[in-house]
N, C-alpha and C positions, 0 to 999 in steps of 0.2 A: 304424944310427940308431934311435932311440926317438922317439915321442910321447907325451907324460903328456897325456891327454886330459882332466884335471880337476885345477886346481891353483890354489889362491886365493893365489898369491904376493904379491897386492897388500895382503894384510893385514898389520896394525901388528906381527905376531909377526916379520916380517922387516925391519922398519926399520933395526936395526943393520946387518944385513950381506946386504942383498937383491942388491946386485951379486955379491959372493962367492958365494951360494948359487946363482945364475943360471951364473956361470963354472964351478962345481963340476958343475951338470947338464951343462953343454954338453961339456966333459971326459969326463963317463961317457958321452956319447952321445947324450943327451936334447937332440935339437937345434929340437923345437918342443912349445911349452907351450900348450894351450888354457886359457884364463882365464874361468870362467863368474862372471856377476854375483850379488850378493846381494840388494841393497835400493837406495834413492835414495844413501844415504850411501857406498857403495862405488863409485858410478859413475865420479867424477873419478879416484881412484885408479887404478882398471880402465884407463881410457883414456890416462891418463899412460903406465901402465906399458907398454902396449901401442903407444905412439908412441915410448918409449924403446927398445923391441926390436921393432921391425916384423917382424923376419925370423924372431924367435922365438916372441914371444908373440902369442896371438891371441885376440881378446876374445868373449865372448857376451854376450848382454844379456838378462834376464829378472828376475823377482821370487822369491827363494826363498820355499817355502810359509810356512816358521816367520816370515816379514815379512810376511804376508797381515794386513793389518787389517780393521778394519770398513768402512772407507774404500777397500777396493781397488781399484774402478774408477776413482777419482781417482789412484790409484798407478800404475795400468798406463796412464794417460795420458800419464805421465811417460816411461816406457820405451817407448811405441810413437813417442814423438816422436823419441826417440834414434836409430831405425831410419832415419829421414830424414835424420839428420846424420851418421852415421859409419856405418862398414863393420864388420859383424859377421858371425861364422861361424856362428852358432847361436842358438836362444833357450834360455836357461836362466841358472842354474839355476831349473827351476820342478819342480812336482810336487805331492805331499801328504805330509803328514808327522803322524802322529797319535800319536808317541811322547810328545811333552811336554804337548801340549793338543789335546784333542776339540771345544773350545766353537765353534771356527771352521770345521768341517768343510765347511759349505755355502759359505761364501767361498772356501777353499781349492779346493773342486771347480771352483767357475766359474772363478775366476782362472787355473787350470790348463787348463781348457776353451780359453778366449780364447787363452792363449799357445799351445796346441798348433794353432790356427786360425792365428795368426802364421806360425807354421813353414811349414805348408802353402801360406800367399798367398806367402811370400817364398822358398819352394823352399831352406829351410835347415833342418838338423836340430834336433831338440830334445833337450835333455839333462834326463833325467828323475828327479827324487828321489823315492825310494818307501821310507819307513819306516813300519811297522806299518799299511800302507795298500794293499798290492797289489789288494786286492778294491775299493777306490775308485779306484785309478788306472787299472785294465785295462779297465773298460767304457769309460772315455772314450777310452782309446788305440784300442781295437778300433772304436768307433764312428767316430770320426774318420779311420781307415785307409780311404783311398780311392785307395790307389796312389801318393798324394803326399806321404806322410809318412815320414819315417825320423829315426833318432836312436840314444840310447844309454839303457838303464837305469843310471843311475850307482850305483856302489859295490853293484854285484849281490851279495845274500846269501839269496837265495830258494830255492824247493824246484825239483826236476827238472822237474817240470810247468809251473812259471812260465816257466823258462828255455826250454823248448820252446815255450811259447806266444809269448815275446818274440823268439825266433830265427824261428819261421815267418811272421812278419809281415815280416821284414827288419830288425828292430831288432838292435843290438849289445849284448852285456854288457859293462859297464865293469869290469873285475878291477883291486883294489886289494890294499892290504897284509893284508887280512883272509885272503887265500890263503896265505900264509905262517905264519899262526900256528898253534901247536902243536894238533892235534886239532882243525882247523877242520872245521866241518861243511860247508863249502863244496868241498873237495876232491873226495869222490866223486860230487858233482854235476858239478862243472867236468871231470872224466874223461870224461863222457858227453856233451859239447858241443863241437863241433868248435872248433879254434882259430880257423877262419876267421870264427867269430861273436862274436870278442871284440876289445876295446882295452883298453889299459893306462892307469892312471890311480893318482896318489897321493892326491889330495884333500888335499895340503898346505894347511895345517900340521897336518892330522888323521890319525890311523890309520896312524901309520908302521909298515912291516913289519918283520919279524925281521932283523937282530937289534937294532934299533932302538925296537922298540916300547914306548911309553911317552915317547918323545921326540917334538920337534918333527920333524914329516916334511918332507923336502926331496924336489925332483924328481930329484934325483942317484939316489934311493932306488929308482926305478922298475926299476933293474937287478936288483933283488932280486926283485921280483915276476915279472920275465920269468925269472929262474933258477927259479923254484920251478914256472912254468908248463912249462919245460923238462923238469923231472924228472917232472911229471905226464905229458907227451905223449910222453916218450922223445925230446925233440928238442934240439938244442943252441940256444943262446940267440940265436946271430945267424939262426937259423930263426923261432924266435918274434918276433925284432925285426922281419925282414923282413914277415911276415904282418901282424902288429898294426899296423906303422907303414902299410903298404899300405892297411889297412881305415881307420886315420884319416885318412889325407891324402884319401881317396876321399870319405869322409863329410863331412868339414870343408870340402873344397876348399881345402886348404893344401898 
């Protein structure tokens, strides 16, 4: 059995065949899917899907960094209210993204820190988005780590030094389709990280692994990521599945 720890399958990319896509995932052995929130507009779809598939889809609640506005404090009040009204398995997707726009770096930092504090208070994991921003994310995470903070650095694509920092404080690396790309710079780094520090993710509908690169990603494609990790570590896929599934289930309480 596999756990996809990051998939936006409530997105409209799946409106025409969502049930079929989930059925294909279940047949492929992907029995549990963690679904992070994006912004205010995605909440209703996220909750509806988790209620439709309560044994398979496990929702998170949070504000994506690219959705942080100048009124982010008011935005966060909306998300904080939801935690008292519904069961969520983590805070996310949150973090800092400086790839597209750096004009709201101050707001992103503050919104991220607030959401990290939620994770500690609620004793649930935080799922962290890092894009061109490790040097901004890391001081906040390390400062807030008091033994009560746990989570995942989503779609990890950093350096070995960054990987060691992350795993040393008890966080997991989220490994997705990038690890299957030809000449991926992630391969030599992952080889030096124990599989016990990894969880699998697709980030559907984005970042499809080989041989589906460039197409819409799906949860069933998680097996291709596991296969690549099996090659990297010299393990069979069932062993990769066992370890990463155990990691994910313990982290998210699913």
